N, C-alpha and C positions, 0 to 999 in steps of 0.2 A: 573707397580710397585705393588708389593705385600707387605703387612704389616702383620707381625706375632704378634698377640696380645696374651698375656698369659691370660688364663681364670681366672676370679676372685677367683674361688675356689683354684686354684694352688697358686695364690699370697697369699691368706689367710693362706694356709697350710705352705708355705715358711716363711711368716712373723711370724707364730706361733712358728716355730723353733728358729727364731732370737729373738723373745720376751723371750722364755725360756732361751736361752743363755744369753741374757742381764740381766735377773733377777738373773741367777747364778753368773754372773760377779759382779753384785751389791752386792749380799750376800757375795761373797768371798772378795770383796773390803772392806766392812764394817767389816768383821771378821779380816782382816789383819790390819785395822786401830785400832780396839779395842784391838788386841793382836799382836802388832808389832814385838815382839821378836820371837814369833812363826812364824809369817809371814816371817821374815828374815831367820830363819832356814829352813823353807819350801822352799823358793825361792832359797836359796843357795844349798840345797840338790837337788832340781830339776836341777839346772845347773850341779851339779856333775853327776847325772844320765844321763843327756843328753850327757855330755862329754864321759862317760863310754860306753854308747850304740853306740854313733857315732864312737868311737875308735874301738869297736868290729866290727862294720859294715865295717869300712875302712880296717881293717886287713883281714877280710874274702874276701872283694872285691879285695884286692891286690893279693891274691892267685888265685882268679878266673880269673883275667886279667893278669896272669903272663907272657904270651907271648907278651903282649903289653908293651910299654915303661912306665916307672914310677912305676914299682913294688916296688923297694926299697923305693922310696919316700912315696908312699901310706902306705907301711908297717911301716916305721919309724914314720910318722905322726900319724898313727893309734895307735901305741904303746904309743906315747906321750899323746894322748887323753885319753887312758885307764889309764895311770899313773896319769894324772891330775884329771880324774873323781874319781879314787880311793882315791887320796889324799884329794880331797874336801869332799868326803863322810866320810872318817875316821878322818878328822881334821876339822870338821864343824866350830868350833870357830875361828880357824886361817883363814879359807876361808871367813867367814863373815867379819873379820877384813880387810883382803886384798881387798875384794869386796867393802867395804865401803870406803876405802882409794882410790880405783880406781874411784868410783863414785864421790868423792870429787874433785879429779883432773879433771875428765871429766866435771863436772859442771862448774868449774872455766874456763877451756879452752872453753867450749861451750859459757859461758857468755861473755867472752872477744871477741870471734869471732862474736857472735850475735850482740854485741854492735857496733863493727867495721862495720859489714854488714849493720846495720841500718843507720849508718852515710854515708857510701859510696854508697850503692845501694838504692837510694831513689825511688824505683819503685812505691811505694804506696803514694808518696809525703805526703799527709795529714795523712796517717796511719803509716808512718815510725817510729813515736815516740813509737808506740806499739811494734815494733821489738826491739827498744832500751830498752824499759821498760822490755820486756821479758829477754833480755840479762842481765840487771841489777839485776833482781830477781834471775836468774839462777846463776849469779856470787856470789850474797850474799848467796844463798843456799850452793854453793860450799865452800865458806869461813867458813860458820857455820859448815859444815860437818867436814872440816879439823881442825877447831878450837876446836871442841869437840871430835875429834878422840882420842882414841879408844872407848870412852864411847858412842859415837853416833852409833857405830856399832850394838849395841843391838836392837835399834828401827828403825834406819833410813831406811834400805832396806824394811822392812815390811811396814812401814808407806808410803813410796813413791810408792811401788808396790800396796798397798791398795788404795791409792788415784787414781793411774792410772787405776786400775780395776774398781773402782767406777765410774769414769767419762767415761770410755769406755762403761760400762754397761748402763749408763744413756743416752749417745749419741746414742748407738745402739737401745735402747728402744724407744727413741724419733723418730729416723728415721724409724723404722719399724712400729710404730703406725701411723706416717704420711703417709707412703705408703699404709697401710691398710685403712686409712680414705679416701685417694684419690681414691683408688680402689672402695670403697663403694659408694662414691659420683659419680664416673664415671658410675658405674653399675646402679645406681638409675636414671640417666638421660637418 
């Protein structure tokens, strides 16, 4: 049996990149939390650009695979993606309103299903109350979003994306520092 160990220098280099990424995520998260309206606009515009670019790629791909089945389906779906992307980019305010409404509905549905799952699937027995609590909080967030809609559209997406980026950055930073520390301790012994 052979075991491949990654040299400590390679691990340090790899975790260096992850640390840099996590710091960037933390900074972006803090900026989105401090300027949620700008964060909402940026996130929604990013979705518009993704839809536009995806649609263009699908259209090009449909012509490249013309002899294969699905030409018309790929072409039509690609055109719809392009139209949706352009609509989002040229009507950013309406897109933010629609996206916020969709998030509110999504949070309510997720909250209800998470609560049901917490009561029906008691896999963690003693920890199933945490699943129910998560569902209750998500349900309350959804109700708050819809209760304050359309005014919540200005800040909601940016705030939520900012919080997500911040916690993703913190968890990545903690994990990469732990790996780096473990590697240093293993190398020292």
